[in-house]
N, C-alpha and C positions, 0 to 999 in steps of 0.2 A: 520503362519505370520512371524516365524521370530524372534520374538524378547517376551518377556514375562511382561504383568503389572497386578500389583495388585487392590485390590479394590472392593467391592460391582457395586460398578458404571462401572467398564469397565467389569465385566462379566455378567450386566446385558443386558447392551448393544449390547454386542458381539452376544449378542440371537437373536437380530436383524438386525445384518451385513449384510444380504444379501437382506433387504428391502433397507437401508440406500446405497447398491451400486447400486442398481436398479435407485435410485432415483438418485442419485447424475451423475448415466450416462445418466440419462434423462436431464438434465440441462446442460450435456456436447451437448450433440447434438442437443439444441435448444440457442443456445447462446444470447444474446443482449448486447445492448453497456450501458451506463449510461444514467442515466434517459429515459430509453426504456423497463426495464424493465418485461415486463406487465405480459409476460406467468411464467416466475420464480418467482414474485411476487404472482403471482396466485397460483402457485404449493406449496409457503410454505403458504399463509393463510391457504388453502384446509389443507396439513398436520398438521397445528396449529391445526385446526380445529376440526381433527383425535384425534390428543394430548390431546385434555383436557386441555389446556390452560383455563385459565381466565379470559384473557381480549386480544385482538387483535384491534390494529387502525393501519389504512392505510393510506395513502397518507403522508405523513411526508418526505421531501425533495423530493416531487412528488414522484417515486413509492417504497420510504419506509416503512418497517412493522415492526411494536413495537407489539411484545408480552408479557403479564405478567403474572409469575406465583406466587402465594401464598404460603409459607410454611405450615405445619403442625399448626406453629406457627408464627404469626407475629409483637407481641407488641413489638420486638425489633425496629421497627419504619427501621430498616436499608434496603437498597435497595441497590444491586450489578448488574450493566449492564455488558453485555456479546456482541458484536459485528462480526459479518460477514460480510463480503463483496461479491457482488452477479452478477455483471457484468462485462463483456467480453471484447476482445480488436478486434481491425478493423485489424483481421489479417486471410490469408489463410493458415488452416492446413491440414497440408500431413501424417497424420495419417492415416489410412486404417481400423481400427477395426469398430464393428458395432455401436457403438454408436458416431464415429466422426460426425464434424456441420455439420451439414447436412442446414445452410445456409451461402451460397459463399461469402466470403472475412472476415467472422465473426468467432471467437472459443473462447476458453476456456483455452486462453494458459497463465493462470495466477494462474489457481487452484480456485477461486473463487466459483467454482461449487462445489467444495469438501467443502470449510469451510462453505457456506451457508447448505451442507447436515451436517456437523458435531453439526452447530448449532441446525439443527431441532432433530437432534439424541438426545442432551442433551434434547431437550424441551421436547418430548417423554418420558427418563426417570424422569425427573425433576416432570412435570405431574403426574407421576405415583405415586413415592416415597412420595414428598415432606419433605424432611427430614433436613427442614432449617425453621429458623426462621425471617422471612423476606420475602424481596420481590424481585425475579428473572428478571432484565428486557432483554429481548432479542430482540438484536437491525440486523436489517436485513438492512443491508445499502448499498444504490443502485452508481452507480460513481464513485469508487475509482479512477478508471483510468484516472486521469487529471482532470476530472471535480467539485472535491471539493465535493462529494456525502454528507459528513461526515459534514462540513461545512453548507452543505443545510437544516441539518436535525436538525442541532442547531439553524441554523435563526430559523426556524419553530417550535422551540418550545419545540427541544426532552427533554433536559433536565429539561425545565421549568415544563413540561408535569410530567414526571421521573425525580428526583432529587436525581442520583443515587449516593453513597457514593465513591464509585470506579467505575472504569471501567477497561474490559479486551477482548483484541484482539488476533488474533495468524492468521500464515500465515507459507502455508507449505513452507519445506526450502528442495530441493535437496541436498542441501552439505551436511547435516544433516543424519544419515542413520535411517531406520527406529526406533522408539521405542526411541530414542534423544529428549530431550526438552531443545533450549537455549534461554536464555535474559543475561541481564545485567542490573543490576541499576543505568543506565543512559541513553547517548543516544543510540538508535539501529536503526535508521535509518536519512538521513541528509537530511536537509529544500531543497527545490528545485524552483529556480529563474528561469525567464526564461528573457533573454536577448536580445538585438535588438539596433546595429549600424548603421544608417545610416549617409552615405557618402556621400558630396556632394561637388561635382568639378564643373569641366569644360571640355566638351564634345568635341572630334572634329575629324581630318582626324589623323588616328594613322602614316599615314607619314609624319605631320607634329606636333610631338606629344609637341615641345615645345610649341607650341599654345595654348594646353591644362592643365586642374589641371587634370590630373590621377588618378580618383578614387580607379581604382583596383592597384596601386602603395600602395595608403594611407593605402586602406586596406592589403595588405600584411604586410606592417610595424605596423598594429596592432593586425595583428592573432603574431607575432613575440614576439610585447610585451608585452600582453597581457600576456602571459606563464609567465612574469617574476615575476608579483604578488603576487601567493602565495609564490615563490622561495625566494622573498625578502622583503615582506612587511607583510604578516604572520609569527607567528612564527612557529620555527622548531616543539613544539610540541603540536599545533592546525593543525588541517587536513580541506582543503579545495577541491575543484577541481573546474578550469574555463575551460568548454570544448566550443569553436567554431565549432561550427558543419556544418552551410551550409553558403555560400556565394552566392549572385547573384550580375550580373552586366553583361550588355550587349547582345551582340545577338549573338547565336555559331552560325548564319549565315552571320555577319558582320566581318570579321575577320579584317578590316581595319579601322573599327571604335572604338573609346575608346568612353566610356558610360560616361556620364553625373554624375551620381551616383552609389552607390553600398549598397549592405544591409548582414549584417554578421547578423546569427541568432546565438545562442547558450542556455549554463545550466551553472550553479554554483550551487555549492553543500558546503553548511556548517553545523555544530554543533551547532554554538555558534551566538548569535545576534551580540555581538562586529565584530566577524568575517565577517559576511555577512555586518554591516555598512561599514565595511573598504575597503571590493571588492569593493561595491556599488562608493564606494566615489573615489578609487583608477582610475577603471577602465572607471568610469565620466573624472577624471583631465587627466591620461592618452589619452582615446582616443580622446583626446579634443584637447592638447598639440601636439600630433601628427600629428593629418588634419591640425591644424593653420601653423605648421613649412614646409606643401607644399602647401600651399595657399588652403587648403578646410574646410570645417566644416565636423565635426564630433557632431550627436544627439544619445544619449543611454539612452534607456527607462528598466528602469530595474522593471520587474515584479516581486514580491515576492508571490509566489503561494502556494506551501505547507512549512511550519513550519517544525522546523524537530520534529521527533520521538522521544519523551525523555519520559522514565520509571521513574516513583519517585519510591523511593530509597525504604518502605515501602511495597509497595504493587510488585516492585518487588522480595523483599525476601521473602514475603510472596507465590506470585505463584513460584516461584523456588521452597519452601516446598513442596507445593501442590504437583508440578512436580513429587516432591520424592519419595509422599507415591504411586505414580503409577510405575513411572520404574525404583527407588532405586536413591542415590546420584549418585552413577555411571555415571547413563546417563542423568545425567543433567549438559549440560554448564552453568555455570552462569555467565561468564566471557565472552559470545560470540563476536567476532568482529563485530563491528556496521559495517553497507552496506552504502553506498554514495549513493543508489536509494532512493525511497521517496515513503510515505505513508501518505495516510490523515485522517488515525485514527492519528493524528499530534494533528488534528484540536480539536478530543475528551477529550486528555493528555493534551490541552493547559489549558483547565477546567474546568477538574475533574482531580485527581490521577486515577492513572492506572497502567498498563505493557501491552507490544506487546510482543508479545513469537513468539519462530521459533519452530516447529514442523516437527522433520526428517521425512520425504520420501524415501529419492532415496540410493538405491540399485547400489552398482559400480557398471555401464557396467549392468545396468538392470533396472527393473521396478523404475521408480521413478527420475531416475539420471538425466532426459533430464532436463537442465535449461529454469526456467523460460521465458517467452515471446518467446518461440522457439518454431515452426511450426509442433513439433513433442512433443513438450509436451502433459501429460498425469497427471492428478492427482493420487497418486498411492493410490488406496482405500482399501488397509489392514489398511493404520491409521486413517479409520474413525472412529472405536471404540473405538482407545486412543484418538484423539481430543474430539470428543462428551464427554470421561469420564471425561477427562480433563477440560473444562466447567463444567460439573455437579460440578465437586471436586471442581472451585474455590466457587462455589455458595453454597456448605454444608459448608465448612470447613471458609468460610467469615460468614456466619452465621450461626450457632453450634443449635443445641435446645438443649443441654444441657450450 
C-alpha cells in the first residue's frame, strides 16, 4: 500500500478491500452520464441492501440514491450527511486494462467510480458497527459534471427529508500522494460561470471591407480587452480567471466573405460573489462600448452555473482533526491551495455547513498520477479503504456514543 493508516474503521474496511476494488472496476467498465446513471444507481442500491442499511430512497434528482443508517443510539437527534458523485464523462478512454470502459465515448475520467465505492465501503462498515449516536445519511449524487445534480437533489427535497446538521464530500487528487488528505477552512473550488458574447455587425465582401462592420475585428478587440478586467479591475489579493475559449464566425470555405455576426463563448472563475458581480458588470460594459466604437452591437449573456465551493470553518477544522486520527498530522494539508475548477457540492455547502476534502492518490510517475479528465486516468484502488474509513470516521466522531 505504501502508507500507514490508524484506527479500527480502517482495519475493518481493509479486510474487504478486494471486494471494493472489484466493485469500483465494475463501475469503471460501465460509465454513465449525469441523470443517466441507471446501472450505477442499481448497483449502489443492491450493495446497500446487502450492507443492511436501514432505509434506501431512490429517485431524488432523477437517479440519485440516499441511504440512512441509525447508530446504536440516536437520541442525540443529530444527522450527518456524506456525499459521493456517480457520473462519468463524455470522453473516449485510452487505457488497455481489463476494466476499461465498455462504452464508446464514455469513461470515468474523474474518479467518481472510486468516490461511489468509498461511500459504499463506509456504508458496509457503519451498518455492521453502528458505533455512533445519531443518523448517517449517505448521498449518492448524479450529474456532478456540469449538470447540477446536487441542486437537482436539493430541489427534490433532499434536505427537507434529511435535515442534516452538516455534510461532507471528498474527491481524489492525483497531485497529492496516497495517504495524504488536504483541505482548507474556506474556498476549495471556484464558481463557474458561462459567458456568451454575441456580436452583430454588417457583413459584406472582403474586397470592400469599408462597406461592412466587421464583427471578427470587433471580436478580436474584445478578446484582447477582456484580459484587462482581472488585472485592472479586480484587487490583486482576490482571484479570478476569464477565459474566452471559442469563437464562431463566418464560413471557412468563404474566404472573401465578411460575416454579419460573431459569437464568443467562455468561462469566468471566481471565489467571491462581489468579484463575480464586478466581472459581470465590467464585461457587459466593456463589450458594449468596444462594439459601439466600431458601429456594431454586443450582447453579453452571463450564466451563473456553479457557486464557489467554500468550506465552513468549524467543519473544516473538525474534518482535519478526523483525518489526523487516521493518517497523522504530518499527512494532513490544512491549507491546501484552492482550485479554479468547479464542483457542484457547492450547492450543498450553500445551504448546509460542511467541508470538501481532497484524498491523495498519485504516486509520482506511477499509479494514480494521471490528472483528472485525462483519457488515461484511472482511480487508484489502493486508497479505497482510507477513503471509506475517512467517511466512517466523520460519522463516528461527529456523533460519538459517549
